[in-house]
C-alpha positions in Angstrom: 6.4 11.7 19.2 6.1 14.6 16.7 9.3 13.3 15.0 7.7 9.9 14.6 4.4 11.5 13.4 6.5 13.2 10.7 8.2 10.0 9.7 4.8 8.3 9.3 3.7 11.2 7.0 1.0 12.4 9.4 -0.1 15.9 8.3 -2.8 16.6 10.9 -1.3 15.2 14.1 0.6 17.2 16.7 1.5 16.1 20.2 2.0 18.4 23.2 1.2 16.3 26.3 2.4 12.7 26.9 -0.9 11.8 28.6 -3.2 13.0 25.8 -5.3 15.4 27.9 -6.9 18.4 26.1 -4.5 21.1 24.8 -5.2 23.5 21.9 -2.1 22.3 20.0 -2.6 18.6 20.9 -4.6 17.0 18.1 -5.1 14.3 15.5 -7.8 12.8 13.2 -9.6 9.5 13.0 -7.7 8.6 9.8 -4.3 9.4 11.3 -5.2 7.5 14.5 -5.8 4.5 12.2 -2.4 5.0 10.6 -0.7 5.2 14.0 -2.5 2.1 15.2 -1.5 0.2 12.0 2.1 1.1 12.7 1.9 0.2 16.4 0.4 -3.2 15.8 3.6 -4.2 13.9 5.2 -4.3 17.4 4.4 -7.8 18.7 4.6 -6.8 22.3 2.1 -3.9 21.8 -0.2 -6.2 19.8 -0.1 -8.7 22.7 -0.8 -6.1 25.3 -3.9 -4.6 23.6 -5.2 -8.1 23.0 -5.1 -9.0 26.7 -8.5 -9.0 28.4 -7.2 -9.3 32.0 -3.9 -9.5 33.8 -2.4 -9.7 37.3 0.2 -7.2 38.3 2.2 -6.9 41.5 2.7 -3.6 43.4 5.0 -3.8 46.4 4.5 -7.5 46.5 0.7 -7.3 46.5 -1.2 -8.7 43.5 -3.8 -6.6 41.7 -6.2 -7.7 38.9 -6.6 -5.2 36.0 -9.0 -5.4 33.2 -9.0 -4.0 29.6 -11.5 -1.2 29.2 -12.1 -2.2 25.5 -15.7 -3.4 25.8 -15.5 -5.2 22.4 -12.5 -7.4 23.3 -13.8 -10.9 23.9 -17.3 -9.9 22.9 -17.2 -9.4 19.2 -15.8 -11.9 16.7 -12.2 -11.2 15.7 -11.5 -8.1 17.9 -7.9 -8.1 19.0 -7.4 -4.5 20.3 -6.8 -1.6 20.7 -7.8 1.2 23.0 -10.5 3.3 24.6 -10.2 7.0 25.4 -11.9 10.0 26.9 -11.4 13.7 27.3 -14.0 16.5 27.6 -13.2 17.7 24.1 -12.7 14.4 22.4 -15.7 12.6 24.0 -15.9 8.8 24.2 -13.4 7.3 21.8 -12.6 3.7 20.7 -9.9 2.4 18.3 -10.7 -1.2 17.4 -8.6 -3.8 15.5 -10.6 -6.8 14.1 -9.1 -9.7 12.2 -11.3 -12.3 10.4 -10.1 -14.9 7.9 -6.7 -13.4 7.8 -7.9 -9.9 7.0 -7.6 -7.0 9.5 -9.5 -3.7 9.7 -9.0 -0.8 12.0 -12.0 1.2 13.1 -11.9 4.6 14.8 -14.8 6.2 16.5 -14.4 9.6 18.1 -16.6 12.1 19.9 -19.3 9.7 21.1 -21.5 11.0 23.9 -21.6 7.7 25.8 -19.8 4.4 26.0 -22.9 2.7 24.6 -22.9 4.9 21.5 -19.2 4.4 20.8 -19.7 0.6 21.1 -22.7 0.6 18.9 -21.1 2.7 16.2 -18.0 0.7 16.2 -19.9 -2.6 15.8 -21.9 -1.1 12.9 -18.8 0.1 11.1 -16.9 -3.2 11.6 -19.8 -5.4 10.5 -20.4 -3.1 7.5 -16.8 -3.4 6.4 -16.7 -7.2 6.6 -20.1 -7.6 5.0 -19.7 -5.1 2.1 -16.0 -5.4 1.1 -14.1 -8.2 -0.5 -10.3 -8.5 -0.9 -9.2 -8.5 -4.5 -5.8 -10.0 -5.6 -4.5 -7.0 -7.5 -1.0 -8.5 -7.8 -2.4 -11.3 -10.0 -4.4 -8.8 -12.1 -1.4 -6.5 -12.6 1.0 -9.4 -13.5 -1.4 -10.9 -16.0 -2.1 -7.6 -17.6 1.6 -6.7 -17.8 2.4 -10.0 -19.5 -0.4 -9.5 -22.1 0.8 -5.9 -22.7 4.4 -6.9 -23.2 3.5 -9.5 -25.8 1.6 -6.8 -27.8 3.5 -3.6 -27.1 7.1 -4.3 -26.2 8.2 -4.5 -29.8 6.9 -0.9 -30.3 9.3 0.6 -27.7 12.3 2.2 -29.4 15.7 2.7 -27.7 17.5 5.5 -29.4 21.3 5.1 -29.6 21.1 1.9 -27.6 23.1 -1.3 -28.2 20.0 -3.3 -27.4 16.9 -2.5 -29.5 14.2 -4.0 -27.2 14.1 -3.2 -23.5 13.8 -5.9 -20.8 11.1 -4.7 -18.4 9.9 -5.7 -14.9 7.5 -4.5 -12.2 8.5 -2.7 -9.0 7.4 -4.2 -5.7 3.8 -3.7 -4.9 2.8 -1.9 -1.7 0.3 -4.7 -1.0 -0.9 -7.8 -2.9 -4.6 -7.4 -2.0 -7.0 -4.5 -1.6 -10.5 -4.4 -0.1 -13.1 -3.3 -2.7 -16.8 -2.7 -2.2 -18.5 -5.8 -3.6 -20.9 -3.7 -5.7 -17.9 -2.0 -7.4 -15.7 -4.9 -8.2 -16.9 -4.9 -11.8 -15.6 -1.4 -12.2 -11.9 -2.4 -11.5 -9.6 -1.9 -14.5 -5.9 -1.9 -15.1 -4.2 0.9 -17.1 -0.6 0.8 -18.4 1.3 3.9 -19.3 4.8 3.5 -20.7 7.2 5.6 -22.7 7.4 4.6 -26.4 10.9 6.1 -26.9 13.9 5.6 -24.6 17.3 7.3 -24.9 20.4 5.3 -24.1 22.4 5.0 -21.9 19.8 3.5 -19.5 20.4 2.1 -16.0 18.9 -0.9 -14.3 15.7 0.0 -12.4 15.1 3.2 -14.4 11.4 4.0 -14.3 9.9 3.9 -17.8 6.2 3.7 -17.0 3.6 2.7 -14.5 0.5 0.5 -14.1 -2.6 1.8 -12.4 -5.4 -0.1 -10.7 -8.5 2.1 -11.3 -12.0 2.0 -9.9 -13.8 4.2 -12.5 -11.8 7.5 -12.3 -10.2 6.8 -8.9 -6.7 5.4 -8.7 -6.5 2.6 -6.0 -2.8 2.0 -6.4 0.1 2.2 -8.8 3.3 0.3 -9.5 6.3 1.4 -11.5 7.5 -0.4 -14.6 11.3 -0.7 -14.4 14.2 -1.6 -16.7 15.4 -5.1 -15.8 18.9 -4.5 -17.3 21.0 -1.5 -18.2 21.3 -0.5 -21.8 24.7 0.9 -23.0 24.9 3.7 -25.5 26.3 2.8 -28.9 30.0 3.7 -29.5 31.6 4.5 -32.8 32.7 0.8 -33.2 29.1 -0.3 -32.7 27.9 1.9 -35.6 30.7 0.6 -37.8 29.8 -3.0 -37.1 26.2 -2.2 -37.7 27.0 -0.6 -41.1 29.2 -3.6 -42.1 26.4 -6.1 -41.1 23.7 -4.1 -43.0 26.0 -3.7 -46.0 26.7 -7.5 -46.0 23.0 -8.3 -45.9 22.4 -5.8 -48.8 25.2 -7.4 -51.0 23.8 -10.9 -50.3 20.3 -9.8 -51.3 21.6 -8.0 -54.4 23.5 -11.2 -55.5 20.4 -13.3 -55.1 18.4 -11.0 -57.2 20.9 -11.3 -60.1 
């Protein structure tokens, strides 16, 4: 479990017991519980289980009805998981997944004194998120800005000692196409492009030459790298000779026309 936590980049999570009961070195955070949940929900079987309200199981041939302890499942629009929890130190806990109009949020409430409080707080957080945030298509914003920027700035990028004079650029894959933004702050979204003005050949395909940042005032929401679409070979001696001959021929033609 600790190896998986490390793979997921969790810095404040450490497991000691398999059952989750209180131990000094057994801990996590609300944020990292949300990351764990997000990862777990990619497993279809897990997602199906946590979205099941009731089920019948059989023990030694006898049937038994079991019910999900998630009090929001089936009672709040869009709730499709995930888990309740309780220990003396952690208090009443609830991790909730809610999907509406194709958009999913994960809500984590820890340390509530009662079930009623954890339920009420969860509902407030979920409704606040869906009421106050709107998904913005950042992929479209980035691609449009990038095309505008290339038309204006690509000609100003110099490749030193390169056979090609103008680089062919592309965007790296985005981590996500849409991001939720507080509706009152959508007007503050801007796209910044930072790119090297001078490149040195030889250059390889997919070399990083810059980045695009989606900013909300001074906060960076996400970034995407600007990459070379094709490799650029370094000029050889024969290339310089051919360039000299070409330039000299042009010079002679111009000189003759002047006469």
